[in-house]
C-alpha positions as CSV (number, residue, x, y, z in Angstrom):
1,X,37.0,-2.9,-4.0
2,X,37.4,-4.5,-7.4
3,X,36.5,-2.7,-10.5
4,X,33.8,-5.2,-11.2
5,X,31.9,-4.3,-8.0
6,X,31.1,-0.8,-9.1
7,X,30.9,-1.6,-12.8
8,X,27.2,-2.3,-12.6
9,X,26.5,1.3,-11.7
10,X,28.9,2.7,-14.3
11,X,27.1,0.6,-16.9
12,X,23.8,2.0,-15.8
13,X,25.1,5.6,-16.0
14,X,26.6,4.9,-19.4
15,X,23.2,3.7,-20.6
16,X,21.6,6.9,-19.2
17,X,24.1,9.1,-20.9
18,X,23.7,7.3,-24.2
19,X,19.9,7.9,-24.0
20,X,20.4,11.6,-23.2
21,X,19.4,11.3,-19.5
22,X,20.8,13.3,-16.7
23,X,20.7,11.5,-13.3
24,X,20.5,13.7,-10.3
25,X,22.2,12.5,-7.1
26,X,22.0,14.0,-3.7
27,X,23.7,13.5,-0.3
28,X,21.8,13.4,3.0
29,X,23.6,13.0,6.3
30,X,21.6,12.3,9.4
31,X,22.0,13.1,13.1
32,X,24.2,16.2,13.0
33,X,24.2,18.2,16.2
34,X,27.6,19.9,16.7
35,X,31.0,20.3,15.1
36,X,33.1,17.1,15.3
37,X,36.2,15.7,13.4
38,X,33.8,13.4,11.6
39,X,31.6,16.4,10.4
40,X,34.8,18.2,9.3
41,X,35.7,15.2,7.2
42,X,32.3,15.1,5.6
43,X,32.3,18.9,4.9
44,X,35.8,18.6,3.5
45,X,34.7,15.8,1.1
46,X,31.7,17.9,0.1
47,X,33.8,20.9,-0.7
48,X,36.6,18.9,-2.5
49,X,34.1,17.1,-4.8
50,X,31.7,20.1,-5.2
51,X,28.9,18.0,-3.8
52,X,26.1,19.7,-1.8
53,X,25.3,17.9,1.5
54,X,22.1,18.2,3.4
55,X,22.5,17.7,7.2
56,X,19.5,16.3,9.0
57,X,19.9,18.2,12.3
58,X,18.4,17.1,15.6
59,X,16.9,20.4,16.8
60,X,16.7,19.7,20.6
61,X,20.4,19.0,21.0
62,X,22.0,21.5,18.5
63,X,23.1,25.1,19.0
64,X,25.1,28.0,17.7
65,X,28.3,26.0,17.4
66,X,27.0,24.0,14.4
67,X,25.7,27.2,12.8
68,X,29.0,28.8,13.2
69,X,30.8,25.8,11.6
70,X,28.5,25.8,8.6
71,X,29.1,29.4,8.0
72,X,32.3,28.3,6.2
73,X,30.6,25.5,4.3
74,X,28.6,27.0,1.5
75,X,27.5,23.7,0.0
76,X,25.9,22.5,3.3
77,X,22.1,22.8,3.8
78,X,20.1,21.9,6.9
79,X,16.9,19.9,7.3
80,X,14.7,19.3,10.4
81,X,15.3,15.8,11.8
82,X,12.3,15.4,14.1
83,X,12.8,17.0,17.5
84,X,14.9,14.9,19.8
85,X,15.4,11.6,17.9
86,X,13.7,9.7,20.7
87,X,11.7,6.5,20.2
88,X,8.1,6.8,21.3
89,X,6.9,3.5,19.6
90,X,5.2,0.9,21.7
91,X,6.4,-2.7,21.2
92,X,6.4,-4.5,18.9
93,X,6.4,-1.4,16.6
94,X,9.7,-0.4,15.1
95,X,11.5,2.6,16.5
96,X,10.0,6.0,15.5
97,X,9.6,9.4,17.0
98,X,7.0,10.7,14.6
99,X,4.7,7.6,14.6
100,X,1.1,7.0,15.6
101,X,1.8,6.2,19.3
102,X,1.3,9.8,20.3
103,X,-1.4,12.3,19.2
104,X,-0.5,14.0,15.9
105,X,-1.0,17.4,17.5
106,X,1.7,16.6,20.0
107,X,4.1,15.4,17.4
108,X,3.5,18.4,15.1
109,X,4.0,20.8,18.0
110,X,7.5,19.3,18.5
111,X,8.3,19.5,14.8
112,X,7.2,23.1,14.7
113,X,9.4,23.9,17.7
114,X,12.3,22.2,16.0
115,X,11.8,24.1,12.8
116,X,11.6,27.4,14.6
117,X,14.8,26.7,16.4
118,X,16.7,25.8,13.2
119,X,15.3,28.8,11.4
120,X,16.7,31.0,14.1
121,X,20.1,29.2,14.0
122,X,20.5,28.7,10.2
123,X,18.2,31.1,8.4
124,X,18.1,30.5,4.6
125,X,20.4,27.5,4.9
126,X,17.4,25.6,6.3
127,X,15.4,23.7,3.7
128,X,11.6,23.2,4.0
129,X,12.3,19.5,4.3
130,X,11.5,17.1,7.1
131,X,13.6,14.0,7.7
132,X,11.9,11.7,10.2
133,X,14.1,9.9,12.6
134,X,14.4,6.2,11.6
135,X,12.7,7.2,8.3
136,X,9.3,6.6,9.7
137,X,6.3,8.9,10.1
138,X,2.6,8.5,10.6
139,X,0.2,9.6,7.9
140,X,-1.6,11.9,10.3
141,X,1.6,13.8,11.0
142,X,2.4,14.1,7.3
143,X,-1.0,15.7,6.7
144,X,-0.1,18.5,9.1
145,X,3.4,19.3,7.7
146,X,2.4,21.9,5.0
147,X,0.8,24.1,7.6
148,X,4.1,24.2,9.4
149,X,6.0,25.4,6.3
150,X,7.3,22.1,5.0
151,X,7.3,21.5,1.2
152,X,8.9,18.0,1.1
153,X,9.6,14.9,3.1
154,X,12.6,12.6,3.0
155,X,12.7,9.0,4.1
156,X,14.4,5.9,2.7
157,X,13.4,3.8,-0.3
158,X,11.3,4.2,-3.5
159,X,8.9,7.2,-3.5
160,X,5.2,6.5,-3.5
161,X,3.8,8.4,-6.5
162,X,0.4,8.6,-4.7
163,X,1.9,10.2,-1.5
164,X,0.2,13.4,-0.3
165,X,3.5,15.3,-0.1
166,X,6.6,15.7,-2.3
167,X,9.1,13.0,-1.4
168,X,12.9,13.3,-1.9
169,X,14.1,10.0,-0.6
170,X,17.4,8.3,-0.1
171,X,18.1,5.0,-1.7
172,X,21.6,3.8,-0.8
173,X,22.7,3.3,2.8
174,X,26.1,1.8,3.2
175,X,25.8,0.9,6.9
176,X,25.0,-2.6,8.1
177,X,22.7,-1.5,10.9
178,X,21.5,-4.9,11.9
179,X,24.8,-6.7,11.7
180,X,28.4,-5.5,12.0
181,X,27.4,-1.8,11.9
182,X,30.3,-1.4,9.5
183,X,30.0,-1.4,5.7
184,X,27.4,-3.6,4.1
185,X,28.5,-6.0,1.4
186,X,29.3,-3.7,-1.5
187,X,27.9,-5.6,-4.4
188,X,24.2,-5.1,-3.4
189,X,24.9,-1.4,-2.7
190,X,26.2,-0.8,-6.3
191,X,23.5,-3.0,-7.7
192,X,20.8,-1.1,-5.8
193,X,22.2,2.2,-7.1
194,X,22.2,0.9,-10.7
195,X,18.6,-0.3,-10.4
196,X,17.6,3.1,-9.1
197,X,19.3,4.7,-12.2
198,X,17.4,2.3,-14.4
199,X,14.1,3.1,-12.6
200,X,14.7,6.9,-13.0
201,X,15.3,6.4,-16.8
202,X,11.9,4.8,-17.0
203,X,10.1,7.2,-14.6
204,X,9.6,10.8,-13.9
205,X,12.4,13.2,-14.8
206,X,12.3,14.9,-11.4
207,X,13.4,11.8,-9.6
208,X,16.8,11.6,-7.8
209,X,19.1,9.0,-6.3
210,X,19.9,9.7,-2.6
211,X,22.9,8.6,-0.8
212,X,22.3,8.3,3.0
213,X,25.2,8.7,5.4
214,X,25.6,9.1,9.2
215,X,29.0,10.8,9.7
216,X,29.1,10.2,13.5
217,X,29.2,6.4,13.2
218,X,31.4,5.9,10.1
219,X,34.4,3.7,10.3
220,X,37.2,3.5,7.7
221,X,35.3,1.1,5.5
222,X,32.2,3.2,5.4
223,X,34.2,6.4,4.7
224,X,36.0,4.6,1.9
225,X,32.8,3.5,0.2
226,X,31.2,7.0,0.5
227,X,34.4,8.6,-1.0
228,X,34.6,6.1,-3.8
229,X,30.9,6.4,-4.6
230,X,31.0,10.1,-4.8
231,X,34.3,10.2,-6.8
232,X,33.0,7.6,-9.4
233,X,29.7,9.3,-10.0
234,X,31.1,12.8,-10.0
235,X,33.4,11.8,-12.8
236,X,30.5,10.5,-15.0
237,X,28.9,12.7,-17.5
238,X,25.4,11.4,-16.8
239,X,25.5,12.3,-13.1
240,X,24.9,15.7,-11.4
241,X,25.0,16.1,-7.7
242,X,22.4,18.6,-6.6
243,X,21.0,20.6,-3.7
244,X,17.5,19.3,-2.9
245,X,16.3,22.9,-3.0
246,X,16.3,22.5,-6.8
247,X,13.8,19.6,-6.6
248,X,11.6,21.4,-4.0
249,X,11.5,24.5,-6.3
250,X,10.6,22.5,-9.4
251,X,7.8,20.7,-7.6
252,X,6.3,23.9,-6.4
253,X,6.0,25.4,-9.8
């Protein structure tokens, strides 16, 4: 990576700092189930950089082993990642587990079951945050989330200010899902992050920039980008990496 590639984000953070803005970043990692060498690498990075990480855990397939591993990872939080990460969409609809192709009551019952399991496994480490598999969810399902104990929802892309529920989204995904499944071209990633910083400066102070990772499928190039992204931003005075519980707490006041 050349210095010029990431410079666009550094310039955006410089402008934020000069204007007296603090930009809050957060790290969401999807599809955790069990301890693996890849998870160890992620947790080691989190600890070394002092960056909290929220693991979106698939409830059906997880168990005590993950909870035991996270007991020694104080910066790790857990969010509910659907129930089984299974696609129930009918063609030609895009993949989704929490979409409109099943009754909302059925979907909500699965989510409730998943939340209950993760509460039992992780206790206070579990956030009142739902992360829909494939970042897609039907409006009828969203409407039922508060009754299940959820205070926020996390998908991918800009938040809708008119949404019925607090959104804490992710905005930078380094994986080329529809091509090589390795690292996306870097320039658009840095440019997208810089644009998000600019948008936050012009918008609500409670906004964040979310980095989305999937530790189980990272190759060397993806790990390299994630490590550089975190190191560069952690070193900048305008940036603070946060636990999303901070955002949830502020939105409930």
